[in-house]
N, C-alpha and C positions, 0 to 999 in steps of 0.2 A: 693577466690583463689587464690594464688598470682603468677606472672607472670613467675618466674623460674618453680610452679608447673604446670602451664597450658601449659609451652613448654615441660616440661617431659612426661606430658601427650598424647600431640601431636606427640612426638617423640616415643612414646609406639606404639600411633595408625600408622604411619608412616609404622613401623617395622611389626605388624601384619597385615594391607593393604600389604603389601611387601608378608608377608606366604599364603595371602588368595588369594591372586593373582594366587599362580603356585596349587590350588586346584581345584578340579574340583567343579561344581556352588554349588552340595549338600551337600559336605564338608565344602564346605565355608560359607554355611550358620547355620552350625551346628556351627562352628566356632563363629560366629556374637554373635550366641545364648547362648553362653557359656560364652561368655565377658562381659552380662551386658547391661543394657540398658545406664550408662554413655559413655559405648566401643562405643556404637553402634551410638549414637549420634557423638560421635569425627568421627566416620568413612563418617557417613551421609555427614557430613559439607566438610570433605574433598573430598567427589565423588562429590558436588557440585562445589566446585572451579574446582578442576579438569574435571570433566564434561565441564564449562564454556571455558577453557585453551583449551580442544580438542578442542569443537564447533569453538573458534575462530582461530586455526591453519585449521579447513577444509573447513572455510570462506577464507583464506590466499589463500588458493591453487584452490579457484571458482575463485580469483581474480586476483593472479599472472599468466603470463602465463608462468615465466620460471619456478616458485617452482612447478605449479600445472604441469609445460611439463614430471616433469620426475617419474616414476610412485614410484617408492620407496618412495617418501613425499607421496605420499596415502597410501602405504604400511605402512607407519609409524602413520600417522593419523588414520589408521583400531586397530592399537595397543592402539594408546591412549584411544579409546574408550573400546577396550574387555579389557584392565587392569583393568576400571573400572565396568564394568558387571562383570568379572568373581571375584571381590572380594567381590562385592554387587548384588548378583542375584535377591534380591526377593527386592532390594530397588528400590526407585521414580525414580531411572536415567535409571534402567535395559531396559524398554520399549523403552529409546527413542537410547541408545547407540546399540540396537540391530537395530535398525530404521537405525540409520546413520552409523554403518558397514557397513548393504545393501544397504543403498544409495550411499557410497563408491566405493562399488564393481561394482555398478551399471555406476555409473560417470567412473570408470577405466575402462569398456569396451567399453561403448562409445569412450573414449581417445584413447587407446591403444587396442583394439580388439583382448584382452585374453580371448577366452571360459569361461578357469577357473575362471575367473573373474566375469561371467555371472554367473555361479554353485552356486557361495560364497551369489552373491547376493540373490540368490533365496532359498539358506540356512536359511540365518539370516531370511530374511522377513519372512519364515515359522516360525523359533522357536519363534518370537515374535506374530507371529497369536496364535501359540497352545500354549503356555505358559502365553500369558498376554491378553486373549479372548478380554476382557471387556476393556480392554485401547483404548485411542482413536485413536490410531496407527494402531490397529488389521486391521481396513479396509483397510486404506492405504496400508499397505503389503500386503494386496491380491490384490489387485487391481492389485499394481506395477507388482507381481509376474504373475499374468494374463496379464496384458500387455507382459509383457517377451514372455511369453508362446505363447501371439498370433501374436507378432510381429518378436521376435527375434528366437523363437525355432516352428516357423507358426504349434503351436500343438492346434486345434480350439477347441476342446473336453476336451483339459485340462483346458483352459482358460474358456471357456464356466460354466466347474463346480464349476470354481473360483469364477468367475461371480456372478454365484447362489449360492455360499454359502456368499455372500456378502447379496445380497439382503433377505438371509433366516435371518442372523444374528444379521444385521447391516442397520435395515429400518431406523435409525435416524442418521445412520455415512453420513459424508458429500459426499464418493462415490457413496451411494447407485443409485441417480440418473444417474450416468454413467456407474454405471456398470449393472444400465436394459436396458442404451440406446444400450451399447455395445450384452447385451443379443438379442434384438430387430435385431440390425444389422443381428448377426452371424444366426437368425434365418428366413432370408429373404434368404439368403445361401441356405437354408437347406441342409446343411454339419452335420448341430449339431442340436438335439432336446432341445427345450429351453421348462421351466416351461409354465405350459396352462394360468396364468396371463398375460404373456406376450404377448400374440395372440389374434384374434376377439376381441369383443366385451369389453371382461377384460380385455383387453389392455390398452382402454380411462382411466380408474380410478386409469393405474399406472404413466398416463402421468406427466410431470408437468405442470405447468399451468404461461405460460406468462403475468406479468401485462401491465396494459397500458402505450406505453413507453414515456419517455421525452425528451426533448430537451433543450439548450440553446445556442442562433445562434446572430452570426455577422456578418459583411460585407468579414470577411478572417479567420473564425473559426468557428465551428459547436461541441459540445459533445452532444452525443445523451447518455441515460443510459437506457436500458433493465432490466429489472428486472424479476427476475425469481420466483416460490415457492419451487426450489429447484435447484442444482448444475445443469448445462447442458451441453455437447458437444459442439462447436457450430465450424462452419468455415466459412470462408469471400472469397468471390470475387470482382474484381473490373470486372466491363463491361464496353468496350471500347464505344464510342462514335459512333451512330449509326442512321445516317439521320440527323432527326431533334432530334432524344432522346439524350440527355447529356450523359457524364457519368456517371453508378449509380455505387455505393458498395451495395451489397447485403450480411446478414449473416443469414446462417439459423440455427438453432436452432435445435438438435435430440431431439426425442420422448418428444417434446413437444405441448401443444394447447393454444391458444388464446381464449378466449369467443368473439364470433361475436359483441358484443357490443365496444368492444375496437379494430376493425379490420377497421374501420372509417381510408381515408386520414388523413393526417396533411397537410393542404396547408400552404404556408410562402411563402409571400411578399419579405419581408425583411431581408435579409443575407445571407451568403452563401449556406443556403440550400432551393431548389426548394420545396419539399414535404419529407415527410415521410411516407409511406406504407406497414403497417403490415396485412400479412395473413394466413392464413391458408394453406400452400405451398401444402402439403400432407397428410395424417391420422395423419401423427408423425412428421411431420418437420413444425416449422413456419418459415417463409423470413419475416426479415425485410430489406427494400428494400429505400435506400437514394438516393434523386435525386440529384444532386449539380450540382453548376453550373460549379465548376469549382475543380479541386482536385489537388495538389501539393503534400500533405501527410498527409499520416491516420497513426494512431496507433489503434491496438484495443487488450482488458489486460481484464482480470475479477476480481470482489472483494468479498469477503465472507462475511458474516453476515450480512445482506440477502446477497444473490448470486448475481449478476448484472454483465451484461457485458458494458464494457464501448468503445464508438468511438469515438476517438478526428479526425476530420478531420479540413486540413489546406486548401484553395484557397487563389484566387485573385478574385476581382469583380470590373469591369471595372467603376459600378456607385458608390457616393460617399457614404461614410457608414453612418448608418444607425441605431436608438434604435434597439438594440440586442432581442430576442423575447425566450420568456420559457411557454410551456402549456403542458399540460398531454392528449395525444393522447387518443381517445374513449370517451372524458370524457369531461363534459361543465365548469370544474373549472375553473375560474377566473388566468390568468397568478401574477405569485407571486412577480416577481421584474422590469419587462420590459415591455413593450408593442408589442404585437402580430401584426404582419401581415394580409396580403391576398394574394391569389396565385388562379392561374386558377388550379383546378386540371386535372392529366391526372392519369387513373390507369389503367399498363397494365401490363403481367406477363414478366419478363424479361428472353433477352433467354441466354443459357449458354455462361459463356466467361473462363476464364482463373483464375488458383489458381494465389493469391495473399499472400505471407508470413506476418502474423501482422508486421506490423512495429511499434518499441517500442521505435526507440529513439526520443528526446524531440528537437527543433529545437529553436535556439534561434534568436529573433528576432531584427534586426537592430536599433540601436538607433536612437530616434527623434533628427533633427533638429531643432534650433528653425528658424520660419518661417519671413524670410525678410521682411523688413519694406513696405507698400505700397508706390506706387508711390509718390512723392513727401512730405511723413512723415521722419523727421528729425528721425536721426537713436537714436537719447539720449530718445526721446516721444517712439518711439516703444520700448525702453528697460525698459521705467518707464512702460508701461501698459502691462507686465508681469511678473509673480510671479520668486520669489529668485529662487525658484526651477528651475523654465525653463531654469534660465540665468546658471545655473550651466552645467558644461560640460557634464553630465552624458546623458543628457536629461530623467533626473527622474521629472516629472509632477504627473503622477496620484500615490497613494498609495493607496494598499488592505489591512486593518485592519481585522482580523478575528478571533474575541471574540470565542472559543471553547466553543462545547457544547451547551446547549441552550434546553427549551421547554420541551418535556419530557425526553430530557438525561441531568440528574444535570453534570455529570461529577463525581469526586471525590468527596467525602463528608466525612466529620470528625469534631468533633467538635461542632457541630452543623453548620457548614459552606456549601456550596454549591460552586463547582471551575464554574458552570456558573455564577453565579451571582455576583464573583469575577471577572473573565476575563473579562464580557461584562464591569463593573466601572473602569479596567484599560485599556480595548479597545478607551473606550471614551473619558478619559484623554491624552490618545495617540494621539487622532486625534486632539482633542484641544490644543494640543503643537505644531505638527505638521502643523497644518494650519495658527495657531497666529503666531508662532515663525520663522518657516522656508515656510511659504508662499504655502504650498503643498496643493494640493487638495488629498481631501481623503476619502474615502470608506469604512462607513462597511459590514460586508456580515451580518450581525444583528445585530440593533441597539435596539431591544427589546428581551424580554423572549420568544422566539420561538425556535424550531428546522427545522433547515438544516440538510440534508443527506452532508457528506464530499465532493461526488463528487461534489454538487451543488455549495461549495464553490470555489472551482477552476475554474468552470466553470464562477459563476460571478466575480469572477478575471479577466476570458482572455475574456470574453465579456464585458466587463466594459475598457477593453485595460489598465489595470493597471500598471506600469513600475516595481515596488516592492510588494510582497503578503508576510504579517509577519500575522503567527497562535500565539495567545496569549494564556498558557493554565499555570495548576498548577496542580503541580509532586504531585505524592502519593505511599506509599510504604509499605509492611508488618511491615518494622523496624521502631519503630517510631522514632529511630534518624539519620534516612536519612532525612539529609538537604544540601539545598544547591541550585545553579543556572546553569542551561543545557540550551545552545542551541543546534538546530539540523537542519541539512541540507539533501535533498533527496539524499539517496544513498543506497548502499547494508550497510546493517548493520556491526560493527566493532565490534562490542561483544554483549555478550547475553545480557547483562544489557538494552543495546540501542536496543535490542529487544523487550525485559520486557515493556519496555517503549511505545514504536511505537504499541503494542499488546494492550494495555490498551486505548491509543489512539484513536486505531482504532475500537476498540469494538468486537476483535478478540481475537482468542489463537496466543500464539508464531508458535504454527505448522504451520498455516494460514501466519505466516508471512513468515515463511522458504517456503514456497512454491513459496509465491509471490517475493522473491528476486532471484529465475530462471527466471521468467517473466523480469524482471526488467537489470538483468545483463550488459545488452547493454548500459543500462544511464552512465553507467562508464566511457563511450566515448565520453558524451556531454560536452560540455564546459559550459553550464548554471551551469552547476555545480561546477566548480569553482567560478563564480560571486556569487553563493549560500553560499557556506564557507565561501568567504571572507565578504558577507554582514553579517553573523552570528556570524565570529569572532567579529566584532565592535560592533554587539552590544553586546553581551556577553562581552565583554571586558568594554564596556559602564557603563551595569549593574552592574558589581564587583566591578571596583574601583568607579565609581561613586556611588555607596550606601557603599560602606567604606567611602568614606570622608563627607557622610552624618552620619559614626558614629552605621552607621549597623556592625553587624557582620555577613558575606556575605562568606561562604562554596562555591570556584570555582569550579563546575563538569567539566567546559569545555565545548569546541565544539567538537559533534556526529552527527554522522550520519547514518541513519535508514531510511526504509522502510514508512513514513508515507502516508496512503490513500490522505490527503487534500492534498498535495505536489502533490503528480502524476498529471502530465502532465498541469502544471503552465508555464504559459510562459514566465514569467518571474523570475527575480532570488527569491527563496522562501525559509521562514525559519519557524522554528515554536521554539518558545521560553515558556519554562519549568522555570516561574519564583521563586518558592518557593514551599513546601512541604507543602500539608495542612493535610498534615498526620505528622509533628512535634509540638508537642506543642509550643515550642517558634517561629514558623513560622507561625504556624495557628493565635495566639497573634498577631503578627504584619498585616499577611492579615484580619486582623479586622476592622484596623486604617485606617481613608481615607488617612492618612498625609501618609504612607508608600506605597501604589496603588499608589497617587500621585507620591513619589517619583521614582517610577519605570517606570513612563508611562515619568516622562522627560528623563529618563535615554536609554529607547527604541528610545526614537524621539532621542536624542541624539545621539544614537549610528549611525542612520539610515543618518543622516547629516552626522557625521564622514566618513560613508562609500561613499558619495555620493563627499563629500569634495574630500576624497582621489582620486577618480577619476578626477574629474575636475584639480586638480593638476597636476595628471601625465597626463592627457590629453593637458594641457598647456605646457610639455618640448616637444609636437612631434611640 
């Protein structure tokens, strides 16, 4: 088909789309069918592009206080999605358009408190659940509607009916456990009658099972991971110091059960944490208590697929830093990475404390200064005894390189290649260059083919006190023509394609990524994002320009931002590099070549060094 004919077809499709938009959904669907498969394909392609544009506009309203502070802009955003939905009421984007319209009206009510906005949210959520009952968003729409009736409309009976509908029709949905939890809570009030399976002994079978708690701890940082068999509702409280009892942080997980064999306290001698205690607080609540030497800051968030609650705690200890520890509670498994310690156990039930909202902001650590020479030691000798990396003004000494995936998780696969194997080779080569040529201390999160959860990789970087964190991946795309290199830093996604990449690397859905963005909004205020974006630019620029000088054909996809699980909670500038597309035939051929992987590794290392040199030069100007 010539370019002129293609343009003519798209122009015709645009005219038809405009006409269909003015029709009711049933009439629009009839018009599509009459147009034949060619027209339907053109309309679907245009709808995909327009949906991405509409979603990007929504995220702009979320990020920009000035634009998001004007109600007319939100109404414009609703119209963007409504136009797509009315044109293709049975298209693949239709459920998402309904969900986004409802979501935007819900946001509008939260911001502007117009009661009609709440009613519109209920209407669109309801239409989604009725028209697309088997879609993955149906249970989300029902749950959101139930929450409105429970908290805003104060209609417990209507809310209970919707929660019950979720538990009947969406047992495998991601809102099932939360709906069941809400039903049990309502049942305790006696205001509404709930299904029998959520009361008495039958309720035990419906409880979410909490798995052994895992932790990583150093002298000033601890990460706790609470894994669950399904999503749960949880609350946190910070208990103030009481006599000899230190400050304690506890997490209550509703409608949950933990097996007796997993309830033993975990004593820790070296690290910020004194001990972790997990127990069945009452019939349907699991409580996890963190006894901590000192708390200066903490944040709590959850991740999906599988569901887990992450608690990052920061504090200060007087005694010198000790090796970090990682262990699984309630089991006798040996530590995976770092030596554990021991401490006297003290088990007690904490008193009630004040509720504290989760802290989601990440805090930038102070850059390290080079230690002064010992008494009588000449300055030159002192400088000779430290690496070049330590002499640079930024204080970068240790770099954490993270080869993505591994073990049971192969990552992207195509043309007989596996992402996990490629990135491990590149990571080893990058580490070798950073050590040999630049004098850095480099640690790999994995140096062999093993599986590491994403949250563990960040915990390793923090407990090992890394100064920079670089996660290496290979890209993939349904279209074989997709090619090039791109580098990401942690932030809200700026476009739908960035969300797609994040969903793939996080092994979750774009819907879950969308929910995660709501949690991470406060990251916009964190200064470390700026350092991460600079590091990403230096690595990306060196990859593209350096490989072009080596006569490779490189497509520069630029620096982007997205909520990658592996970067959440990193205590240092952190980036994720997608070095090529394994699904592109030409780039797959390159990924087979050891010389290409060596060149990629050299350019990643050069980008890191250029980033540090830039800051060293800037520091010298002050």
